[in-house]
N, C-alpha and C positions, 0 to 999 in steps of 0.2 A: 739151566732151569729157566723156563720162560714165565711170563706174567700169568698165563692161564693156569699153568701147573701150580704156581704159588698160591693163587686164589682158590683153586680146588682143594689144596692142602689146608688152607685156612678154613674153608667151609667144613672139612672133615674134622678139624680140631674143635670147631664150635659144636658140632654134633656130639663129640665126645664129652665136652664139658657141660653140655646141657642146653640145647637150643631154646627150649621153652623159657627158661629163666633169663637167658641172654636177650631174647626178643622182648620180653616184658620190660626189662631194664632199658633197652634201646628205645622202645615206644615211649616210655616215660620221659627219657632224656630228649627224645625228638620233640615231644610236645613242649618241653621247657625251652629248648633251642628256638623253636618256632615262636613261642610267646615273647622271648627276649628280643629276637630279631624284629618282630612286629612292633614292639614297644619302642625300641630305640629309633625306628625308622618312621614312626607316625608323623604326619605332616604337622607343622606348627599350628595350622588352623584348627587342628583337632585337640590342641592342648587345653586343659581346664582353665577357666577364667581365674585370673589372679596368679597364674604361674609366673615365676620370676623370669623376666625377659633375658637376663644375662645367661642363666642356666639353659634356657631353651636355645639360645644362640650357640652355646658350647655343645649342646646335643647335636645340632646340625654340623658344627665344626668337626666333631670326632667321626662323622660319616665320611670324611675325606679319605682318599687313598693314602696308604703309608706302607713303607717297606716292611715286608714280612708280617704285616699287621701287628707290629710291635707296639704301635700307639705311643711312641716315645715323645710325649708332650705333656705339659701341665698348663692349667689355666688359672690365672689370678683374676678375681672378679672385683670390680669397683662400681660405683654408681653410674659413672659415665665412661667406663673403659673396660676392656678385657685385655689382659696381658697373656701372650702365648710364649712359653719358654720351653727349651729342650729338657727332656728327662733322660739324662745320660746313663741312668741305671738300666735302661731298656735299649741301649745301643747294640749294634751288631758289628763288632770290630773286624770280623773276617770278610764279610761281604761289603762292608761300608767303612773302611779304615779311617777315612778323613771326615766321616759323618755327613757326607754330601747328601745322601738319601734322607737322613734324619732331618736336615734342614729343609730339603725339598718337601718332605711330608708336613712339616710345620707350615710351609707356604700354602700347601693345599688346604689345610684346616683353616688358615687365615682367610683364604678366598671364599670358602663356604660361609664363614661368619659375615664377611663383607656383603656377599650376595644375599644372605638371609635377612640381614638387619632391616631392610625396608618392609619386609613382611610384618614386622612388629612395630613399624612406625619410627624407625631410626635411620639415620644416614651414618655410614661407617667409613672411617678413614684409617688406613694402616700405615705405620712407619716402622722401619727397622731401627732398633736401638742397639748400637754396638757395645754398650756397657755390659760387663760381665761376660757370660758365655754367648751372648747374642740372643735377643728376644724381639718380639714384635708387639707393639702397643697399638691396639685398635680403639680409636675414640668413637664414642656413640653420641650422636646429636639428635634430639627429637626432630622428627620430620613427618611428612605425610606418609600414611601407609600405602605401600605400592607393591605390586606383584611383578614378577619377571619370569621369563622362560627358564633362565639358569637356576633361579631359586627353587622353582617348582621341581626341577630335576634332581635336587640334592638327595632326597631319600631313595631315589630309584637308581642312582649311579652305582655301577659295580665294575670291577675288573673281571671280564668274562674269559676264562682260561679254557677255551674249547676250540674246536674247528669251526671256521666260519663258512659262509655259503658261496664263496668265490665269485661274488658278483660286484660290479663296480658301484661306487658311490656317485650319484649324480653330481655334475660339476657345481651346480648352485649350492648343494649341501656341503660339498667339499670346501667351497669358498667360505661358507658360514663357520665351519669349525676352525679354519685357518684364521679368520678375522677374530674369532673369540679368543684364540690363544695369543695372538701377536701383541707385543708391547715394545716400548723403547728399550727395555732391559733384556728381552728375550726374543730371539728369532726362531721361526719354525721352518723346517724343511720338510716338504711333503713329497714322498716318492710313491708313484703309482705304476711306473713302468717296471715290468717284471725283471729286467736285467739289473736295474738299480736296486730293487728290493733284494734280489738274490745276492748282490755284492755285499750289502749290509748284512744279510742273513748269514753269509759265510763267516763274517766276523763274530756274529752272535754264536754260531756253532763252535768256533774256536774258543770263544770266551767260556761257553758252557762246558766244553771239554776240559779246560783248565780248572774250572770250579769243581767238576765232578771227580777230578783226580786229586783234589786238595782235601785231605782228611779233616783239617781244621774247619774248612768251609762246610763240609758235610755234617760235622758234629754240631756246628752252630745252627745249621738249617734244621736238623732233627729236633733241636730244642724248641723250635717254633712250630713244628707240625702237630696238628690235632687230628687224630684218627677217628675219634668217636664223638657222638653227640655230647656225652657226659664230659669229655675233655674240653670240648668247645665251650660248653656252658660254664664249667667251673673256672676256666681261665678268662673267658671273654676276649681272648686275643688269639694271635697265631693264624696259621694257614690250615683251615679245616678241609679235610680231604673232599667232602661233598661239594665244596665251592669250586673245585677244579674237575669235577666229574669222576673222581676216584671212589672206590668202595669205602663205606663206613665200617670200621672194624673195632673190636675192643682195643683200647690203647696199647696194652702190652703186646698184642698180636701185631698191630700196625708197626710198632717200633722194631719188633723182631723181623718182620718181613721187608721193611723198607729197603735195607741194603740189597736184598735179592731182586727187588722189582725195579728200583730206581738205579740204573747203571748208565754209564756214559752213552752206550749205543742206543738204548731205549729212549733216553732223554733227548739225544740229538735227533732221532727219528721224529719224535713228537714235535720238536720245534721246527723242523723242516716242513712237516705237514701243516703246522699252524701258519707259518709264513706263506706257504703256497696257497692256502685257503683265504688269505686276507686280501682286502681290496687295496690296501696301501700301508705305508709306514709314515709316521710323523716323528721327527727328531727335534728336540728342544735344545737350543744352544744359547747360553747366556753370554752377555757381553764381557763379563769379568768373572774370574774364578775365585769367588769369595762367598762367605755365608749369606750376605745380603742378596747376591744374585742367585745363589742356590734356592733361597726362599722364593725369589721372583720366578724361577723356573717351575717350582711347585705350584705357584699361583697360576701361571700360564697353562700348565697341564690341566689343572682343575677346571679352568674355564673351558678348555677344549673338551674335557670329559663331560661336563654338564651340557654343553651345546650338542655334543654327539648323542648323549642320552636322550635329549629332547627330540632329536631327529630319528631315533630308533637305531642308531649306529652303536655297535659294541666295540670294545677295545680291551687290550691287555698289554702289559709291559714285556719288552724283550731287552732287558737292561744288561745282559751278560757282556755285551760289547762296550759298555761304558763302566762296568764294575771292575773288569780286569784291565789294569793300567796299560798294558802293552796293546791290547785291542783298542782301547780308547784313543791312543795316539795314532794307530793305524786308521781308525774311523775319521779322526780329525783331518788326517792327510787325504783320505779318500774323498772327503767332502770339501776340501780346500778351505778349512776353517782357520788356518794359521795358528795363532796361540789360543784361540777360543776353545773352551771345553764343551764337548757334547754332553748334555746333562741326562737326558732321558730318551729312550726309544720306545715307541708305542705302535702296535699294529692295530688296524681297525677294519671293520667290515660288519656283516650282518649275521646274527645267530640268535637262537632262543636264549631267554634268560637262564641264569644258573642260580643255585641257592645263594643267599646273601651271607656275607661274613659277619662275625660277631663284633661287638664293642664292649669295653669294660664299663661298669657302672660309673655314672658321672661323679659319684663321691670319691672314686679312685683317681680322678684326673683334675678335679677342681681343688685348688689350694685355698 
């Protein structure tokens, strides 16, 4: 059974259960989804006068990339600080058994807050606090109001899971995204030669094959898939099908059809095509394999993503080769990394924008 046959069957099912009623519900949920996405992504400059600055910074913080869009973070607000800590109730133990991606996601949120703080007249400094489960304390010091290219890109950044235009990024722009990402704690490896990209791509495909043959991984992934506008709005999290160019279906139907549509062969073909259409790959490698450096890797990625967004460059993750331990070790050997851990793999290039992902209400993440 191929994808087209499955979708034709889905359309027939909808016709039987009542297309008119379904479309009315879908249109209403679509409007709610659009309104929620627009509200969470409005620029700080559009905020009402007197809005609490810490809450506004958290709103920009949660727009960061995060694994499976689980948003596994919590924010504690003070007069002159914001504490970002992990929310282990939203962890994904099958795809992320050591919580590496969870802490990288926290790093991405921290970087958004640090970049956004000058928009509201604050200077922000972040430090890792090893106490407890590991958290980041962001100090806020009054300063002059200032704008920046990276801060302006925060509401527009997205992971664009589509085919790209297969054209090169100009060397000057490539250098800008590399410089934005680099730090003392994290190195970036940029691959634009097709042979080097294909070598990494082969490990991505092997990692994807292992994951697609792992029933525990698939069950966990399915928990975070959102097939309808209503599901996306009601949860405010997860991987909404529209954001990756897939059909929007009733939730029950999407869950029923998912195993028939998403199989090893179709997913591997999709990723091969995506890699072939990309201008290059960027691999983030932290100096040490611990929570503090996983957070640093997330911060480095977020700076890359914001600079890329400002330049009109799209990106998406290809993390299968770092999520499957055996592939991660092979990738480290392939890149001559020694004992260093490759943290994140990102493809980049040019493509139209996709629908934006959802975020939970701030009241759900602010302690």
